[in-house]
Structures are given as C-alpha cells and as structure tokens.
N, C-alpha and C positions, 0 to 999 in steps of 0.2 A: 213739415217739421216733426210731427209725431213719428212719421215713417223713418226719418233720419235718426231719431232718438231710439227707436226700437232696434235699429241696426247697431247703433253704438252700444246699446245695452247687451245685445246678443254677442257682440264682439268681446265685451268684458267678461261675460259668462263663459264664452268659449275659451278665452285665455285662461280663466281660473280653472276650468275643467282640465285643460291641457296641462297646466302647471301641476295640478293634483295628480294626474296620471303619471307624469314624468317623475314627480317626487315619490309616489308610491312604488314606481318601478325601481328607482335607485334604492329605496329602503328595503324592498323585498329581495332584491337580487344579490347574490353572493359575490359576483364579479371575480371569481377565482381565488378569493382569499379564504384561508382556513382558520379555524380556531387556533390561537397560538399554543394552547395546551395539547392540541391534537397533532399527532405525527402524520405529516402529509403522505409519507410512503405507506403507512398502515391503512389510511383511508382509501388509497387507490388500489391496494392489493399488489403493488409492484415493489415489494420490500426486498432490498438486497441484503444478503447476510453480512453481519459484522465481520470484518477481517480478524482472523485469529492472530494475536501477537506472536511474533517469531521468537523462538528460543534463542539462546546465546549462540548455539552452534549454527542454526539456520541463518541468523543475522550475519555472522562472520563468513559463512559460506557464500551468502549473497554478496557481501562486500568484496570478496576475492573474485567472484564471478563477474561482478560489475567492472572489474579491471580489464576484462576482455582477454583473459589468458586462454591459451589453447589447452593447457593441461592444468588440472586442479587435483591435488592430493590432500588427504587428511592423515595426519600422523598422530598416534597415541601410544602410550607406553604399554608394553605387553602385560605388565602387572596391574594395570588399571589405575595406578597412582597419578598424581598431578605431575605435569611436566615441570622440571626445574631448570635452573640456569645451565647446568651441564647438558641437558637434553637440547636446549636451544642452541648452545654453542656447537654441539655435535651436528645438528641439522644444518646450521649455517656453513660449517666446515665441509660436510660431505654432500651438500646439495647447493653448491654456489650458484647454480642456474636459477634457483628460486628467487623471484623478484619480490613477491609479496608474501608475508607470513603473518597470519593472525592467530593468536592463541585464544581458544574458546574455553571459558570456564576453567582454565588452568589444566584441563585434561586432554585437549585436542589442539593440534596446530593445523590450520588450513593454509595450504601453500599454493601459490599460483606461479606459473612459468610458461613461457612460449617454447621451451626446450624440453624434450622428452627425457625423463630421468632413467628410463629403462636401459639404454645403452651405457649409461654412466654408473652411478653408485647406488642405484635403487636396491640391488640385492644386499648391499652392505647395510643400507637403512632398514631393510626388512628383518635383519638379524636383531636389531635393537627395538624396532617399533612395529606396531600394527599399521600397515599402509593400506589405505583405501583410495582407489582411483575414482574421482568424481568428474573426470573429463567428459564433457558431452552429456552429462546426466541432467 
C-alpha cells in the first residue's frame, strides 16, 4: 500500500513538473510573433525599398502602355505651353489612327496606336509638336 502511494505521489509530481516545463516553454518562446511596434522587415534585414510614387507623366505613360499598343508617342507643344483644345483637335484630326490619348499635366499628350504614324501624318505633326517615340522603351 505504501508502495502504491509512492508511485501515485511520484506521478503527481512528475505531471506537475511536466506541466511546469511546458508552461515555461510557451512563456519563453516567441513562436514567430514580433513586437507590433517593430517592423518585421527591419528585424530580418530583408527590407524592400518603398516604391517611388509615379509622376503624372509616368502614370499616364504606364496607362497607355498597359493598353498593349505597338506604338506609343508623346506630343508636347514646341513653345512648352500647356496643350489647349485646338491642340487636341489638331491631334485627333491629323492622327486618326491614335486609339488612346492621355493628357499629362496639361503639357504632354501620350498617344497609343497599333498603326505606325511614320508613313502617315507624323511629319505634319512634327511641324507643330515635339514628338517623342516611346514605342518599345
């Protein structure tokens, strides 16, 4: 009877010791969680740079490029002034192949087309505008 009581007592102590080890293990282990005020990328050293916000021109150029056009041109006035309604009408009239036209900050127009303007009215457009070819860039 004493022998069976000692065993039972050892089992209780053993269970208490095991529970203590398990509890201390959970309390001391971080388990992959970081401090909410700490930046996880900074702690690992794998910090990726913040993306630079796009300018109006870059945003509009990307918009036209996302259209999947084969040719992309940028038109601006030779005097550097803002494009006005007459400039827009002139572009639409003399470049009817242009499908998408985005005006950037009022000074540049980004145009997209699947047709080459070179054999058409590109020389006429170059007399009035500064023309930059962004196709394939």
